[in-house]
N, C-alpha and C positions, 0 to 999 in steps of 0.2 A: 594386404588388408583391403577390404571393400570400403572405399571412401563414401559410397552411396548405398548403404544397406537397404534403404527404403525404395530404391528406384524401381526394381521389378514390380513390386506391389503397386507403386504409384502408376506405372505404366498400364498395369492391368486394370486399375480403377478408371483411368482416363479412357482407355479403349472401351470398357464396359459402358461408361457414361455416353460416349459418342454413339454407340450402337443403339442404346435405349432411347436416347433423344431423337435419333433418326427414325426409329420405328414409331416413336410417339407422334412425330410430325408427318410421316409419310405413309403409315399403315403397314401392310405386309409387303415384304421384299424377299428376294432370293439372296443366297449368299453372294453371288456375283454382283448383284445390285448394291448390296451393303458394302462390299469391298470397293466398288467404284466410287460410291458416295463419300466414304470415310477416308479413302486413300490407304486403308490397311490391306495387307496382303491376305490372300484367301486362307493361308495357313493360320494367320493370326485370327481371322474371323471365325474359323472353325473352333479355335480354343475359346473365343469369346462366347459364341453361341452355345457351346457345351456348358460353360460356367453358368450362363444365365438360365439355360433350361434346367440345370441341376437345382438352381435356386428357386425355380418355379415362376420366374417373372416373364419368360417368353415361352411360346409354344409353337410347334409346327402347325400351320393352319390349312395346308393343302399343298398342291403342286401347280406349277406353271407349265402348261402344255404349249406346244407349238415350236419349240426350238429343236436344234439338232441334238441327237443323243437322248439320254434319259431325261425325263421331266424334272425340273428343278424344284426343290422344296421351297415352300414359302414360309417365312418366319414372321411372327408378330407378337405384340404384347399379350400377356395372358390376362384376359378380361377378369378372371376370378382372383387375381392377385390383390385387388382392392376396389372399394366402391366409394362413391362421393355423393353427398346431398347438397343441393343448392336450394336456397329459399329467398323468396322476395316477399316482404311483408309491407303492406301499406294500409291506409286507414280502411279501405274497402275489402281487399282481397289478400289472401296468402297463397302463393303459388310455390309448390315444392316439386322437385325432380330428383330422382335417384338415377345415377348413371354408373357404369363400370369405368375402369381406369382408361379404357380406350375412347371414352366419351359417348358410348352407346346408351341411350335412355332405356331404362328397365321399368320404371314406374313413375307415375306423375299424378299429382292431385291438386285441385284448386278448391279452396274453401273460403267462405266469408270470414273476414277478420273480426274477432270479438275484442274490441279495445279494452274491455274490462277483464278479460281473461288473463291468467298468469302466463306470461310468454314462455316460461320454461316448460310448463305443462303442455301448452299448445304445441310447441316445437317437438317435444318428446312424443306426443300423440301422433303427429304427422310423421315423424321418423319411423314410428312403429308401423303405421299404415303402409308406408313405402316399402320397408324392408320385408313385411309380410307378403305384400304383393309380388315382390321380386324373389321371394323364397330364399332370403339370406338372413343372417343374424346381424343385429345392430353393431356388434363388436367388429364386424368385417368392414365397417365404414371407416375410411382413413382420413376423411376430411368432411366437415360440415360448414359451409359458408353461408351466411345470412346477410341479405341486404335490407336495410332499414332507412327510412328517411330521418337520419339522426346525425348529430355531430359525434364523431368517434375520436376519442383521445389517442393521439398518435403515439404516446409513450406506452400505453397499456393495451390498446386495441379494444377497450371497453367503451360502452355508450357514455357519452358525456352529457348529452341533452337530446331529448326527443319530444318535440311538441305535440304531434298528432297521437303518439302512443306513449303516454306517460309511464305506463307499467315497464317500458323498456328504459330502465334507469341504471345508473352506476351500480355494478355488482352483478348485472344480469349475465355477463359473460362467464364469470366464475361459476355461477349456479348452473348454467347450461352445461358446462363441461363436466361438473359433478354428476348432474342428472343423467346425461346421455353417455358418459363414459367414453367419449370419442373426441378427437381434436375438433374444436369449434372456433370459428373466427367470425367477427361481425364487421361489416363495412357499410359505408354510406351508399345508398342506392344509386345515386347519380355516378359516383365513381365506378361502381360495378357496371353500369350501363355504358360508361365510356370504355371499359375494358372489352366489353362485347363489341362495341363499335369499332375498336382498333383491330380486333381479331376477325370479326365476321361481317362488318358493315361498311359504311361509307369511308372510313378512315384507314382502310387496310394499306393503302399505298402512299401515305403521307408521313412526313417526319414528325409532325406534331399537329395537334388540333385542339379546339375547344368544343365541348358539348354544352349546349344551352338547353336546359330542361324546364319547360313551361308547364309545371305541374300545379298542384294545390298551391304551392309557393314556388317561385322560380329558384332553380339551382343550377350549378354548373360544375364542369370538371375540366381540368387541363392535363393533357398528356404530351410529354416530349419523349419521342420514341416509345418505349414500353413503360415509362416511368410516370406515375401520377404525381401531380403537385398537391400535397395535402395542407401545407401551411404549418406554422409553429404550433398552433393549438387545434388543428384539425378543422378549422372553419373556412379553409379555402373553398370557394364555390358557393357559399351561402349568399346567393345573389339577391335574395329578398331584402337584404339590408343595404344594397348598393345605392348610394345617392345618384339620382338621375334627374335631368331637367323635367319639370312639370309635376314632380312629386315632392311632398314634404320630406325633409330629412328625418330619419328615425331618431328617437331619443333613447334607443336601446331597450325599450319595453315591448314585450309581445302583447299585441292587441287580440284578445281571445274573441271579442265580438266579431272581428273580421277574419278570424281563422289564421292569423299570422302576424307579421310585423306591424301592419297598420300604417305604414309609410314607406318611402323609398320605392325601389323597383317593384316590390310586392303589390303596391296599390295600382300599378298599371297593367301588370300581366299575370297576377295570381288568378286562379280559376274564378274567384268570385268577380274580379274585375273584368275578365274576359266575358263571363256570362252577362254582366251588366251591359257591356259594350254590345254584345250580340242582340240583347233585348232592345237597345236603342235603335238597332237597324232592322228590327222586325224578325229576328232569328231567335225563336224560342224553342228550347229543348231541355230535357232533364239533365243532360250531361254536356260539358263543355266540348267534348269530342263530337257530339252530334251537331252542335251549333256550328263548329268549324266545317264539318262534312257538308252541312246544308249550304254554307257559304261558298265552298268550292264547287258544288254542283250547279249553282245558279248564277247567272250574271248579276242578279240582284244583290248577291253577296260580296261583290267586289269592293264597295265602299268599306265594309267591315273588315275585309282582308287588308285593305290599304292602311287603315288606321291601326289594326293589330300589328302589322309589319312595322309601321313607324315606331310603335311603342317598344317592340322587341328590339328594333334597331338602336334605340337609345341605350339599352344595356349592352348590346353587342359592340357598338362603337366605343363605349367606355372600356370594355375589355380589350378591344383591338388597339386602342391608343397606347396601352401598356404592353401588351404581349405580341401584337402584330402576327397572329397566326395565319397560316396559309389556308386553313379550312375551319369553318364553323359548322357544326352539325346541330340541327334542331331536333331535339328528341321529345319524348313523352307523347301523350295522346294528341296534344296540339300540333307538335312538329310533324309527327308521322301522318296525321290525318290532313294537315295543311299541305303537305307534299310540295311539289315544285311550285305550285301557285303561291304559297306563302313564302317559301325559301327565296324564290327569285325576287319577290317584293322586298324581303329583308336585305338581300344583297345590294339591291339598287339604293335602298335608303341608307345603308351603312356607308356606301361609297360617297354619299353626299354629306356625311357627318364627320369623317375623319380621314387621315391620309392613307390608312390601311385599306387594302382591297382584297379581303378574303373571299374565297368561294363560300357560299352558303348553301347547304343541302339539307334535305330531310334525312332522317335516320334511315340506315340501310339494314338494320338488324331485323330478321324475319321473326317477329313475335317474342315478347318477354325479354327485353334487353337486360333487365336487372337480374333475373334468374339465370340467363345465359352467361352473364358475367361472373355470377356466383359460381356456376359450374366450371367455368374456365379456370378461375383462381383455385377452386377446390381440386380440380384434376392435377394442376401443377403441384399443389402441396402434397397430394396423395402420392404422386409419382416419386417425389423426393423422398418421402417417408418409406415407401415400399422398396424402391430401387437403391436408394443411397443412405437410408437411415437418417435423413435430415428433416428439418422442418419444425420440430418441436411443436409449440402451440402457435407458431406462425406470426407472433407479434412483431418480430424483428423486421421481416420484409415489409409488413404493412406500415410500421413506424417510419421506416426509411423511404416509403413511397415506392417500393419496388414489388409489384404484384408478380407472383410467379405464374406466367401464362402457360397454358397448355396448347401449343400450336397445333393446328390441324385438326382440332376436335370441334364437334358441332356445338 
């Protein structure tokens, strides 16, 4: 009697998964290369490739010339087996990208955000534009991931609170899923930017890091390995509320006159505070990004950068006292525009405020870290659904702080 009746099937599933994950991270490979990387025999690889090709999840993409004997066939993921939509929604702009399951971008659109518009209708319209441009049906989308500046309930994956875009309210996730008819998940924008930083940017080679996002209001994200720290209520990283020296302690009330908390770290490094500081130093521009750029470009801007770095360092030092990260990444328009000039100043200031000595660097993600992070999470979810029948509506991984990353994708 067979004491392990499920063993052959389990081995097949494990072998299939190993090959699919390898192709997902490495691109196209020959049979010999797959065998060497997985440790499976060439006979086993033949069976695996035949099964996966029959299922339509891999295809032969060409041949590798130059070796002895016949040219070796190249195998890769089938781009048509599934598609992904990533969106980044902020107060000013909505950026949406459609990619195939290999990570190749097929369509992209950027539109002004209408805060008064119904988010379900807005997302559905953008999804329609993307899929029409790409020549696919919306039903072929296997994951849609949306980044919003909001607190996300870790138990449900739904929006808990969104100050800038109040139409993004509890219940919007369910409505989006009903309207689009595809798996949808929503995540905090800074968390998604951290995912992109981990996979594509300055944090690729570290064990853990903190992303500090100096946006309209300051935010942050902590990653240990590939795991995001979300907190018990989803409010981990809401740095605007963090008490720091030189700022009044928040009473827990949102100050709409100042566009945010109205106290704590927000009053030192929120966009309004940064613009006021720039004006005091004679740097006047319509956008905080342009004020920082002007400061970096001129020696006259150094006093502004010094004071801005000192303010940012107050928050970073508070974080480092508790977490002691090896790396702090400055994201958003302020961090990326400030570049090394700002990051080096912050690093020096932090070293004088606490025992921790983290490296501080500017974001290394090339354009759109929030939408890039959304695509990475979405591609990971879509691959699980297409290849392994897993994923569901994806609340589980999000609630546990375990984003499913698609390694090797853009």
